N, C-alpha and C positions, 0 to 999 in steps of 0.2 A: 645195679645191686648196691644196696647199703651194707657196709660191714660195720657192726657195733663192736667195739674193742674195749675190753675191761680188764685192766690189771688189778690183781688182788693179792693180799698177803695176810693170811691168818684171821680173816674176818668172815667166816662162812655164813653166819646168820644174816649179816648185813648184805652180802652178796645174794644170798637166796631170796631176800625181799627185792633186791634191785632186779634180778632175772624175772621174778614173778610180774613186776611192774612193766617190763618189757614184753612179756608173753601176752599181756592184755592189750597191747597196741594194736591200732588198726593199720593194716598194711596194704590196703587196696591201691593198686596201680604201680606197685614197686615190690621188689623181692628184698629179702633181709637175711643176713646170717649174724650170729652172735659168736664171738671168740673170746673166751676168758683165759688170761694168761696168769697162771699161778706162780708167784715168786717165791718158790720154796716147795715144801711138802704139801700134799693134798690133805686138807683137813675137813673135807666134805664138799668141796667146791665142784668136783667132777659129778657127784651125785646131784647137786643142784642143777647143773647144766643138763643133765639127763632128765631130771624131774620136769623142768619147764620147757624143755625142747619139743618142737612139733614140726610137722611137715610145713606148717605155715611160717613159723619163725624157728629154723633149726638153730641149736646151740651146742657148743662143745667147749670143753676146757682143756687146757694144755698145762702140764706140770713140767717145771725146769728147776734147776738148782738156783738158790737165792742169789740175785745178782742186782737188784734194785728196780725201781719202776721204769727207768729209761731202757734198760735192756729187756725187761719184760714187754714193754710196748713194742719194741723193735721185733721181737719174736713173733708177736701176733699180727703185726703189719705184714710180715713175710708171708703169713699164712692166709691173709685176707684176699678175697675174690672179688670184692666190690669195687666199683669206680670211685665210690665216696666212702671215706672213713668217718666214723663218729666215735670219738674217744669219750668214755665216761668214767667217773669214779665208781668204786664198788659200793659206796656209802650213799648213792643217790637213788631216788625213786622217780621212775619216768612219769610225768604228768601225761594225761591223755593228749594224743597228737604230737608228742615229741619227735617220733621217727619221721612222721609225715612233713612236719614243719621243716626239719633239716633237709630232707629230700627236695622239697619245694624250693627252698632257698638255693641249694646248690644247682638244681636244675635251671632255675631262672638266671643264675650267674653264668652257667655254662652256655645257655642260649645267646647270652650277650657277648660271649667270648671273653668273660672275665673270670678271674680266679680270686678267691678270698677264703679266709678262715671265718666260720660263723659260729659265734659264741651264743649259747642259749642261756636263759635265765636260771638261777639256782638259789632261790630263797631257802634260808635255813629252817628246819623244822622246829616248831615251838614245843618244848617239853616242859611239863610242870614238875616241880615248882619252878617258876621262871626267876632266874637270878640276874643280878647285875652283869655278870660276865656273859650271859646268854644274850641280853640285849645289846651289849657291846659288840658281840659277835654278828648279830643280825642287823643292826642299825648304824654301824660305823665301819670305817675302813680298816678294822682290826686285822682281817684276813684278806679279803678281796675288796674291790672298789665298786661293787654293785650299788651301794648306797649313793654314789655320785652319778650313776648312770640313769639319769632322769630328765625330764623335760623335753624340750624340742629335740635335742641330740639323740635322746633315746627313741623318739618317734621317727627319726630320720633313718630309712633303712641303708642309705649309703654313707652314713657318717662312720669314718674310720677311727675306731678307738685305740688303735695302735697295738703293737705286738706285746706290749706289757700286760695286755688283757687276754693273751692266748692261753687261758687256763683250760687244761684238759679234763676238768671235771665234767664238761659239757661242751664239746667243740667238734665241729666237722670241717672237713676239707677234702679237695680231690686226692685220691690215693697216689696219683702220679707225683704230686708235689711232695708228699712225705718221703716217697722213695728217692726222688731226685736230689733232695737235700741230705740224703743219707740217714734219715731217721733221727732218732734221739740220740744225744751225746752220752754214751754209756760212761763216760768219765764223771758224769754227775750221778753218783750211786745213791743219793738221798733224795727224798721227795720234796725238794726245794730248787727252784730256778731251772729245773730240766725242762719243764714245759714252755717257759717263756723263751728260753734259749733255742729251742726248737722253733718257735714262732718267729723269732727274729731272723733265722736263717730262711724260713719261708718268705718273710718280707723282703729280705735282701735278694733271694734268687728271683721271685717272681713278682715283686712290688705288691704282694698280696695284702689288702687291708684286713683288719679285724672288725667284721660287722656284727651287730647285736640284734637278735630276734628274740624278743621277750616270750613270744609264743612258743618257742621251743624250750619248754621248761622242764626242770627236775626239782624235786625237793631234796635239799642236802641234809642228811641225818648224821651229823657229826657234832657231838656235844663236847666242847672243850672244858677241861678242868684248869684252874689256875696254874698249876706247876707244868702241866703239859704245854700250855700256851707259852709260858716263860721259857721253857726248854726249846721251843721252836725258835724263839728269837735268838738264842745262843747259836742254834744250828744255822740260821740265816746269816749271822755274822761270820761264822767260821767258814761256811760254804761260799761266801762271797769271794774269798781268797781263792778258792777252788774255781769258781767260775771265771775269775780274771785270768787264771793260769791257763785254762784250757779253751776259753772263748773270749779272747781280750777285746775283740770288736764289739761283741755284745755287752761286756762289762763296761767298756768306755762310754757306751751310750746309756747305760742303766745307772751308773753310779757317778756322782759329781767328781769324785777323785778315785783313782784305782787303788783297789784293796791290796795291790802288789807294792805300791809306792812305800819306801822305807819310812817316810816321814808319817804317812797315814798309820802304818803298823806301830811305830814308835808312840804316836799319840794315843793309839788304842791301848797299848801296854801301860802307859803313864796313866791313863784315865781308869783302867780297870783296877790298878793298884790303889790310886789315890782316892777313888770314889766308892770303894767296896763297902765301907760302913754305911755311906748315904744310899748305895744301891740296896743294901740289906734292909734299911728302914723303909725304902720305897716298896720293896717286895712284900714286907710285913703288911704294910698298909693296903697294898693292892689286893692280896689274898683275902684280907678281912673284908674288904669292900666288895670283891668280886663274888663272893658267895652269899652276900646279903640278898634277901628278896628284892626283886626290882620294884615292886609296889607301884607307887605313883611317881616314880622318878621321871621328871620333865626332861625335855631335850637340852635345856641349858645345864642341868645337873649331869646328864649323861655325857655331854661334851667335856665337862670338867673331869669326869672319870677317865675319859679317853685321854686327855692331855696328861694326867698323872700316870696312866699306863704308858704313854709315849716316852716318859723319862725312864721307866723300867726298861722298855724295849731298847733304848739307846745304850744303857749300861750293859745289858747282856749281849747285845750285838757287838759291843767293843771287847767284851770278854772273849766272845767266840773268834773274832778276828786276831785278838792278841795271841791266842793259843795257836791259831793257825799259822801266824807269823813266826812263832817259836818252833813250828814243825810238829806241833802236838796233834793228837787224835781229836776227832769231833766227839767229845764227852761232856754233855751239859752237866752243870754242878747241881744235879738233882737233889743229891743228899743234903747239900748246904741249903738249898731252897726249901726242902721238906722240913728241915730242923727250924728254919725261920717261920715256916707256916705253923708248925706245931707249937713254938713258943708264942705265936699270936693267938692260937686257939685256947692255950692254957690261961692266957691273960684276959 
């Protein structure tokens, strides 16, 4: 049996479309169950699971107090009956053959006596009007690294992409592996790093590679806005400190220097104070550029946009790490960034 596990929090419309796409899958030759974990109050998710559930693909939704994606995944892992788990985001729509492709991949590995995490493809949905930020999201490593997963390596079914690619928006693995490593680390309460930290432990415990199967596809319906994207960078900086505190072996392999190192924290504090005016100017420029129509932007121009964004990214991650080093809560400076964006719009 394949257990499809979907954590969700306050996005009932996206979840409904996700479940509909799963309900339309071909499941000949294997059995499936779908379990939705509601992170907080039910806002229509239970009704969606009932709506799309069938004898062929039964679905159910579980409500529990808000605890973050790691804890939510653990709850539904405990309820899963399948020998194989498939983690999906609630904002992905299954392409035809998604479930069958994951089942085929995991069966083949099992027959060979091998264990692996199988990552499926997840191209971003194209929404009109198409803006610069949309193309940056789709065509660069702004969020994921799918843009680099091309060529001979992408066509090699045995190529190990590494645990840094164990993104749970479309990832399958044997259920026993998830359980033997203790599931997801519930100390990571925000939706950053918790999936790759899990992948790191699966790699460490089983020597499991992360394999890529482009045919196991979903379409990712998540359209970023500039302020939300910039806030995410601050969160990544802040939570790098958290990751290093609770999973030091993972952090040591992931970061060039430990986010717990006092020199690293002091440097982040100094940079966040020294470069705040420069960061403000970069943010203004990025917001203005990001919302522009993508038009005929060529790859060279797109790379230049990405490089400019990388400077914003570095500043905001340093701000986040500096606040974490001071013991501060993870509170992105959204009001400050919105004021910068509003100033840009007025000009």
